[in-house]
Legacy VTK file of the C-alpha trace (Angstrom):
# vtk DataFile Version 3.0
C-alpha trace
ASCII
DATASET POLYDATA
POINTS 316 float
-15.186 -32.238 -3.042
-13.285 -33.108 0.061
-14.373 -30.812 2.830
-14.976 -31.099 6.578
-17.765 -28.682 8.551
-17.303 -27.591 11.752
-20.546 -25.569 11.975
-22.012 -22.137 11.744
-20.623 -18.869 13.157
-23.018 -16.559 15.341
-4.237 -2.341 -4.570
-2.208 -1.620 -5.385
-0.812 -1.849 -9.070
2.549 -2.919 -10.225
4.741 -5.040 -8.022
7.665 -4.841 -10.326
6.308 -2.048 -12.483
4.491 -1.856 -15.967
7.112 -4.431 -17.405
6.833 -6.976 -14.730
9.648 -8.679 -13.022
12.635 -10.482 -14.587
11.518 -13.899 -13.130
13.890 -16.099 -15.314
13.439 -19.830 -15.112
11.376 -19.743 -11.745
8.373 -18.168 -14.048
7.818 -21.834 -15.149
6.194 -22.689 -11.770
3.387 -20.236 -11.937
0.032 -21.677 -13.210
-2.550 -19.403 -14.700
-6.419 -19.881 -13.885
-7.526 -17.339 -16.376
-10.671 -19.310 -17.126
-12.047 -19.460 -13.457
-15.209 -17.798 -13.446
-15.847 -14.387 -11.627
-18.151 -15.134 -8.537
-21.320 -13.503 -7.193
-19.217 -12.465 -4.319
-20.526 -11.204 -1.013
-17.824 -12.041 1.618
-14.630 -10.491 1.703
-11.783 -13.049 1.248
-8.454 -12.776 3.269
-5.846 -15.287 2.651
-2.542 -15.874 4.600
0.114 -16.875 2.716
3.858 -17.587 2.749
6.030 -20.291 1.219
8.064 -20.508 4.568
6.933 -22.786 7.563
7.122 -21.507 11.254
6.184 -17.899 10.365
2.687 -18.004 12.330
0.432 -18.207 9.506
-2.176 -20.603 11.374
-1.808 -18.585 14.687
-2.506 -15.364 12.977
-5.500 -17.044 10.872
-7.067 -18.694 13.811
-6.813 -15.207 16.266
-7.947 -13.185 12.873
-10.946 -15.352 12.685
-11.908 -15.299 16.186
-11.579 -11.738 16.358
-13.872 -11.049 13.135
-16.219 -13.299 14.962
-16.227 -11.554 17.992
-16.873 -8.371 16.044
-20.289 -9.842 15.251
-19.320 -10.977 11.451
-20.282 -14.320 9.973
-17.085 -15.957 9.165
-16.145 -18.951 6.815
-12.734 -20.596 6.735
-10.906 -22.776 4.345
-7.858 -24.849 5.006
-6.077 -25.876 2.010
-2.997 -27.025 3.614
-4.508 -30.792 4.178
-1.167 -32.382 4.915
-0.649 -30.290 7.793
-3.807 -28.816 8.467
-2.977 -26.827 11.227
-5.983 -24.326 11.309
-8.572 -27.309 10.823
-6.680 -28.983 14.006
-7.087 -25.614 15.905
-10.708 -25.571 15.030
-11.069 -29.305 16.042
-9.459 -28.558 19.290
-11.749 -25.606 19.945
-14.730 -27.709 19.360
-13.648 -30.409 21.864
-12.854 -27.776 24.670
-16.608 -26.473 23.683
-17.769 -29.820 24.667
-15.637 -30.558 27.456
-16.370 -27.160 29.398
-19.844 -26.582 28.097
-18.503 -23.149 26.218
-20.500 -21.616 23.816
-17.324 -20.146 21.903
-17.942 -18.943 18.350
-17.076 -21.470 15.419
-16.562 -20.541 11.753
-18.006 -22.467 8.901
-14.943 -24.355 7.834
-14.117 -26.466 4.780
-10.818 -28.631 4.561
-9.834 -28.847 0.820
-7.436 -31.825 -0.126
-4.820 -32.227 -2.808
-6.030 -33.934 -5.611
-5.206 -37.531 -6.163
-5.764 -37.392 -9.598
-2.755 -37.639 -12.345
-0.788 -34.633 -12.684
-2.279 -33.603 -16.012
-5.720 -33.659 -14.262
-4.742 -32.367 -10.854
-4.628 -28.623 -11.457
-8.122 -28.449 -12.867
-9.602 -30.593 -9.937
-7.935 -28.627 -7.412
-9.209 -25.623 -8.643
-12.597 -27.014 -9.066
-12.914 -28.041 -5.726
-11.161 -25.043 -4.086
-13.760 -22.786 -5.896
-16.884 -25.247 -5.021
-15.766 -24.466 -1.263
-15.253 -20.909 -1.867
-18.475 -20.728 -3.528
-20.506 -22.135 -0.552
-19.010 -19.584 1.730
-18.949 -16.431 -0.112
-22.666 -15.717 -0.702
-23.651 -16.158 3.074
-20.855 -15.056 5.009
-19.141 -11.334 5.725
-15.425 -13.050 5.576
-13.799 -15.923 4.252
-10.485 -16.578 5.769
-8.171 -19.109 3.943
-5.107 -20.652 5.515
-2.357 -21.917 2.902
0.628 -24.274 3.059
4.229 -23.095 3.318
4.935 -24.379 0.061
4.286 -23.774 -3.580
1.398 -25.768 -4.549
-1.643 -25.309 -7.034
-4.240 -24.809 -4.154
-2.105 -22.164 -2.407
-2.041 -20.240 -5.969
-5.456 -20.707 -6.845
-6.413 -19.187 -3.064
-4.118 -16.243 -3.684
-5.905 -15.294 -6.851
-9.270 -15.067 -5.058
-7.391 -12.906 -2.309
-9.307 -9.476 -1.509
-6.510 -9.086 1.354
-3.425 -11.151 1.257
-1.585 -11.262 4.963
1.873 -12.672 4.946
3.184 -13.136 8.401
7.039 -13.223 8.686
9.672 -13.277 11.236
11.478 -10.297 11.524
14.772 -11.787 10.044
16.526 -11.822 6.815
15.993 -15.457 6.591
12.230 -14.727 5.998
12.920 -11.503 4.077
14.331 -13.721 1.314
10.942 -14.913 0.766
9.963 -11.690 -0.747
13.309 -10.509 -2.599
16.991 -11.268 -2.596
19.056 -8.395 -1.112
22.528 -7.188 -1.437
23.849 -8.068 2.117
26.029 -4.792 2.395
24.172 -2.089 0.800
20.635 -3.952 1.367
19.553 -3.030 -2.221
17.134 -5.116 -4.059
18.812 -7.624 -6.477
15.479 -9.481 -7.653
12.133 -10.718 -6.428
11.787 -14.258 -4.659
9.875 -17.044 -5.759
6.954 -16.250 -3.768
6.640 -12.336 -4.787
6.782 -13.614 -8.400
3.735 -16.101 -7.620
1.967 -13.269 -6.078
2.672 -10.839 -8.999
1.234 -13.569 -11.468
-2.051 -14.137 -9.305
-2.476 -10.207 -8.880
-2.623 -10.578 -12.929
-5.109 -13.446 -12.941
-7.180 -11.682 -10.421
-7.274 -8.513 -12.580
-7.864 -10.529 -15.715
-10.951 -12.369 -13.808
-12.587 -9.570 -12.658
-10.849 -6.384 -12.713
-10.041 -6.614 -9.091
-6.587 -6.137 -7.109
-5.120 -7.835 -4.255
-4.243 -5.702 -1.232
-1.118 -7.232 -0.002
-0.322 -7.014 3.827
2.947 -8.227 5.536
3.157 -8.413 9.103
6.283 -8.587 10.872
6.158 -11.198 13.730
8.666 -11.313 16.608
10.025 -7.938 16.083
12.695 -7.222 18.897
11.706 -4.964 21.711
15.165 -3.171 21.993
16.560 -1.133 19.042
19.099 -3.352 17.268
21.101 -3.305 14.020
19.270 -6.408 12.437
15.884 -4.183 13.430
16.786 -1.175 11.794
18.017 -3.166 8.627
15.023 -4.736 8.224
13.075 -1.770 8.344
15.345 -0.162 5.953
14.866 -3.088 3.686
11.152 -3.675 3.901
10.574 0.017 3.322
12.281 -0.438 0.054
10.558 -3.522 -0.961
7.041 -2.279 0.029
7.388 0.795 -2.422
8.608 -1.378 -5.120
6.451 -4.611 -4.680
3.419 -2.852 -3.621
2.587 -4.144 -0.140
1.848 -2.749 3.157
3.323 -3.370 6.549
2.014 -3.803 9.876
3.075 -5.278 13.452
2.399 -8.650 13.862
2.570 -11.176 16.831
5.188 -11.160 19.589
7.436 -13.968 20.437
4.966 -15.169 23.102
4.764 -18.859 24.811
1.097 -18.476 24.919
0.354 -18.444 21.283
2.059 -22.086 21.209
0.390 -23.182 24.431
-3.453 -22.262 23.299
-3.278 -24.567 20.146
-4.079 -27.810 22.156
-7.133 -26.232 23.776
-8.150 -24.531 20.392
-8.341 -20.983 22.336
-7.442 -17.655 21.388
-6.281 -14.764 23.398
-9.224 -13.072 22.873
-11.225 -15.931 24.656
-9.444 -15.674 28.001
-12.048 -13.769 29.582
-14.890 -16.380 29.088
-16.665 -18.032 31.891
-15.191 -21.228 32.807
-11.837 -20.543 31.523
-9.802 -20.186 34.409
-6.408 -18.306 33.091
-5.244 -15.348 34.907
-4.512 -12.523 32.351
-0.981 -11.570 32.569
0.817 -8.532 31.226
1.941 -10.763 28.322
-1.577 -11.916 27.388
-2.774 -8.128 27.569
0.106 -6.980 25.171
-0.600 -10.001 22.958
-4.331 -9.176 22.590
-3.668 -5.627 21.804
-1.453 -7.053 18.923
-4.328 -9.108 17.723
-6.486 -5.806 17.867
-3.534 -4.107 16.003
-3.938 -6.711 13.242
-7.676 -6.548 12.848
-7.273 -2.822 12.480
-4.461 -3.166 10.167
-6.676 -5.869 7.774
-9.357 -2.963 8.201
-12.149 -4.588 10.064
-12.316 -2.600 13.582
-10.991 0.686 14.829
-7.280 1.066 16.122
-6.809 -0.131 19.664
-6.067 2.196 22.354
-2.596 2.092 23.500
-2.126 0.096 26.768
0.451 1.139 29.357
3.108 -1.772 29.085
6.463 -2.288 31.336
9.336 -2.021 28.759
10.672 -5.642 29.529
7.413 -6.666 27.694
LINES 2 318
10 0 1 2 3 4 5 6 7 8 9
306 10 11 12 13 14 15 16 17 18 19 20 21 22 23 24 25 26 27 28 29 30 31 32 33 34 35 36 37 38 39 40 41 42 43 44 45 46 47 48 49 50 51 52 53 54 55 56 57 58 59 60 61 62 63 64 65 66 67 68 69 70 71 72 73 74 75 76 77 78 79 80 81 82 83 84 85 86 87 88 89 90 91 92 93 94 95 96 97 98 99 100 101 102 103 104 105 106 107 108 109 110 111 112 113 114 115 116 117 118 119 120 121 122 123 124 125 126 127 128 129 130 131 132 133 134 135 136 137 138 139 140 141 142 143 144 145 146 147 148 149 150 151 152 153 154 155 156 157 158 159 160 161 162 163 164 165 166 167 168 169 170 171 172 173 174 175 176 177 178 179 180 181 182 183 184 185 186 187 188 189 190 191 192 193 194 195 196 197 198 199 200 201 202 203 204 205 206 207 208 209 210 211 212 213 214 215 216 217 218 219 220 221 222 223 224 225 226 227 228 229 230 231 232 233 234 235 236 237 238 239 240 241 242 243 244 245 246 247 248 249 250 251 252 253 254 255 256 257 258 259 260 261 262 263 264 265 266 267 268 269 270 271 272 273 274 275 276 277 278 279 280 281 282 283 284 285 286 287 288 289 290 291 292 293 294 295 296 297 298 299 300 301 302 303 304 305 306 307 308 309 310 311 312 313 314 315
């Protein structure tokens, strides 16, 4: 198994109804993992999934991981996007900051699982085995395992989805990103058909149910929602409400479009770290609003109480 360790840390049924989706030729991309064994699981498995880049998956994953650690939970992480390896790089940057500033920041127990170098006929089984080996190392002695997946259709992503207890799908608040879930008629906003990603999620829900009888709780996060009322915001709300009923996912507010989320990557820090001794960064109102967004995501995932609403200027 290809893995790197960074150290130890201190649903619904029927996406498309009983008959299933009308997938057409796209269904040929789906791979079933019916032979995978059910694990003796202790940890809750949270998978960050989306087949579109730039949706904020790794940023949400990192803040979710640190939030869980600061709740006192033992957290393991798996990065199956070995090409970009954004979560892995984020954690490496964090370890370097800890060393440079002598800060005892919480770290998860991390694994990076690379894609197989075997022939295509053998790669699926090889990648499945190596993901299950990494997951098996973590589930028995951690409270939560967070998995970050690539923004493309890959075997490692599909098998990771099939093990999710909670699937978190961040998406930008635009119809470009909504197309990830379903094709929508532009005038009436009626659902035409599911998109490839929704079809893949449906396939992995069936795999999970067949493997151990469990279901996948699907949570869609709306990132970069406009602060002012606009036609696009209303149309997105209408379309997502219809999709959530038909496809069986929950909705929650995600992250705002804040520069600080992009700036923190190089230091490996999150907004939840900025009050640590030795970190000289004054908290702005934008920082405070961002921290509230992270707490709200933790609540939506189900690991903490709802945050107290903060008084914020309307411009934020």
